[in-house]
N, C-alpha and C positions, 0 to 999 in steps of 0.2 A: 504493500500500500504506500509505504514511504517512497519507494522507487517511482511509482506511478505519479505521485504528487510532485516529485522532483522533475520528472519529464514534462508534466503539465506546466510547471513554473518556467522551465527553460523555453518551451514552445511559446508561452505568453510573452516572455522577454523578447524573443525573436520577432514575433508578430508586432509587438509594440515598436521595436526598432525599425522594422521595414516600413511601418505605417507612420513613423514620426514625421510630422510636417517639416518642410524645409523652412529655413529662416529667410525672410525677405530683407534684403539689404540694398541700400543705395550706393552706387559706385560712381565716383566722379573721375572723369579723365578729360584731357584736352583735345581740341579738334585738330590734332596733329597726326601725321602719318605714322610716327613711331609708336604712339599710344594705341592707335587703331590696329596696328600690326600686332601688338602684344595682346590685345583683347579680342582679336579676330576669332580664335577658337572658342572663347567663352560666349561672345555675343552672337555668334552664328549657330550655337548649339552643337558644334562639332566636338567640343569638350564640355561634358556635363558634370553636374554635381547634385547628389541627392540631398546635400546639406543646405544649399542656397538657391533662392530665387533672386535674380539680380535685376535691379532697375538702374540703368545707367544715365548719368547726367553729364552733359558736355559743356564745359566752360573753359575760357582762357585760363592759363596757369595762374595769373595774378588774382583772378576772381576766385579760383579754388583756394589759393593761399589765404585770402581774406575770409572765405567761408569757414575755413578750418580754425580760425581764431575763436569762433563761437560755434563749436562743433555741430554742423548740420548733417553732413553725409557720414554714413557708416564707414565707407572706405573712400579714400580720395587720393588722387595724385597731387603732390605739392612740391614746391622747390625745397631742397635740403635746407636752405637758409631759413625757411618758414618755421622749421622745428623750434627755433629760438623764441617764437611768439605764440605757440599753441600749447595746449595741455589736453590731456585725456585721450591722446592717440599713441599707438605703438607703431614703430616703423616696421614694415614688412621686409623680408629678406629678398623677395622677388619683385621684378617690375621696375627696378631703378634705372635711371639714365646716367650712365657713367662714360665719360670720354676716355679713351685709351691713348693718351698723348695729345689729345686735341680737345677743344671746348669752345666757349664763346670767343668772339673776336671783336675788335673795335675797328670801324671803318670811317673813312672821310673822303672828301673829294680829291685830296692830295696828301702826300706824305707830310708828317709833322714830327717834330722832335718830342721827346718825352716831356720836356718842360712846357712846350706849347700845349700838349694834350692835357696836362694837369691844370692849365688855365682855361681850358675850353668848356663850352656848354655841351654836355654829352647826353644824348637821348638814351634812356634806359627802359627795359621792358617791365619794370616794376621794382619797388623798393624791397620786396621780399624775395625776389628771384636770387638764385645762387650766383648768377652771372654778376649781379650788382655787388654782392659781397666779395666775390673773387676779385673784381676789378679794384675795389677799395683796398683789399689786401695787397694788390700789386702796385698801385700808384698813390695810395692814400685817398683822403676824402676829396671830392671834386664837385663842381657845379653840375647839376643834372636836371633833366626834365623827363617826367614819366610819359610814356605813350604806349599804345599797343605795339607789340614787337613787329607786326607786319607793316606798320606805318613808318618804321625807323629808316629803312633804306631811302625812301622818297624824301623824308625830312632832311637827311644828310645831303642827298643830291641837290635839293632845292635851296639849301643854305639856311633852312630854319634852325638847324643846329650845326655845331662845328664838327661833331663826330657822333657815331652811334654805336651802342653796345648791342651786338647782333647775336641772336640765338636761333635755334631750330634750323630749318633748311636754308634760311637766308645766309647762314654761314658759308654756304656753298655757291650762292648765286650773286654775290656782291659785285663781281666783275661785270656780269650781264646788266646789272643795275647801274653801272657807271661809277662805281666807287672803288676805293683801294683799301687794302688791309693795312692798318698802321700799328696794331698791337695784336698779339696772339695770347690770350689769357690762358688757354688750355696748355699751350707750350710752356708758359711761365710756371704753371702749377706742376707740370710734369718734371721740370728741372728742379724746382724748389723742394719737391717731396721725394726725389729719387724714384720717380716712376709710379707713384700711386695713381689710381684712376681718378679722373676729375669728377667730384660729386656734384651732380646737377639736380636731378629730380628723383623722387622716391614715391612710394605708395604707403599710406598709413591707414590704420584701422582703429576704431574706437576701442580703447582698452577695456571699457565696461562690458563689451561683448564676451570677454573671457578668453584666456589664452588657448583653450581648446579650439574655439571657433576661429581665432586669429590664425592658429597653425593650419587649420583645415583650409581657410581661404588662401593662405600663402601657398599651399600646395596646389590649390585650384588654379590660381593665377600662374604659377610656374608651369603647370601642365598646358595652359593656354599659350604661353610664350613658346614652349617647346613645340607645340603643334604648329604654330606659325612658322617656326624655323624649318620644320620638317615639310611643310607645304608652302614653301616660300613664294612661289609665283601666285598662288591663290590668295595668300595673305597680302601680298603687294597690291593685287587688283582691288582687294577690299580697302586697303589703306589709301588708294588713289582718290577716294572721295574727299580726302582731306589734303589734297596736293596743292591747293590754292593756285592752280594753273601752272605749277611747275612740271617739267617733263618727267616721264616715268624713270628715265635713267638717273636723274638727280635724286628722285625719291628713293630709288633702290640704294643708291650710294649712302644717302642719309640714314636709312633704316639699318643698313649694315654697320654703320658707324655707332649707332646708339642702341641697337638691340644686339648685345653681345653676351658672352658668358657671365659677365658680372651682372647683367640684367636678369639672367635666369636665376642666379643666386649670388648675392653680393659677396659672400665668402669673407675671409679674413681681411683681404685687401680693401674691399668695398667699405666694410665697417671701419677699418682703420682710417680710410680717407675722410669719412664723415666726421669721425672724432678729431682728426687732425685739423680739419677746416674750422671747427668750433674752438679748438685750443688756440689757434692762431688769431681767430676773431676776438676771443675773450681777452687775449693779451693786449690787443689794440683797442679794447672797449667798443667794438663794433656791434656786439650782441650782448644782451643781458645774461646773467648767470641763470642756468636752467638745467634740469635733469633730462637727459636723452634716453628714451626707451626704445630699444630695438628687440624685435622678436627673437626668441631663442631658436636654435637650430632644430 
């Protein structure tokens, strides 16, 4: 009789588990080809999870940074820099944007000396972007004006600003836009840190959801990224909806740059690069003191 009751109990647990409803979560990402590539498997249903029902929200990165200061979304892409101004989120190990020897650049209509650059009015894609923090670490504080990243090349070309801090695929198209590269922030970081990946964007999840769910979503996102890499052509076609008129060849190059093995899982080097960024920033009083929470392996 005891054995029969035990069997019934095990069966009941199994049925309860398989019938357990999935958790509905909101996931924010940017309207950029690399984010679309990473989420391709997840949002097309090619990679599924019995644990989650996902509602995705598309916003510019600086808007997502601002949303994260008053936690709205369950999971969201943010700039690494934004970690200094948010609470209640844990950094996921998958889905990060890390440059391997490359990163944001500064462009202008003509070459300028470093002293001229420091005195210039520079367009930036947002005060909480990692690019802004990295450039401050590189040249010190400077006069800036915020604008949407996609408006920066034209602002530089037209003379509205002296120079522009360029991110996303416009890092690759500045010559076609009639501008020249005057600073390479990614190259500076690479040399300064002896080859650590450039920490730019990450995904975070509400800590209140619990480490078990955080770990499961981390694995879900990692599986989606791996699916995209395994089905590269299909994932690129999906990502082209966010190409902003850029040719497919350029989008492929951009995705290959920013969806790499550190994106699949940041590992020791990715985590070290994030912690090094904030150590350097705190030394120069560029960010407040705060506790950084990164998901365990």
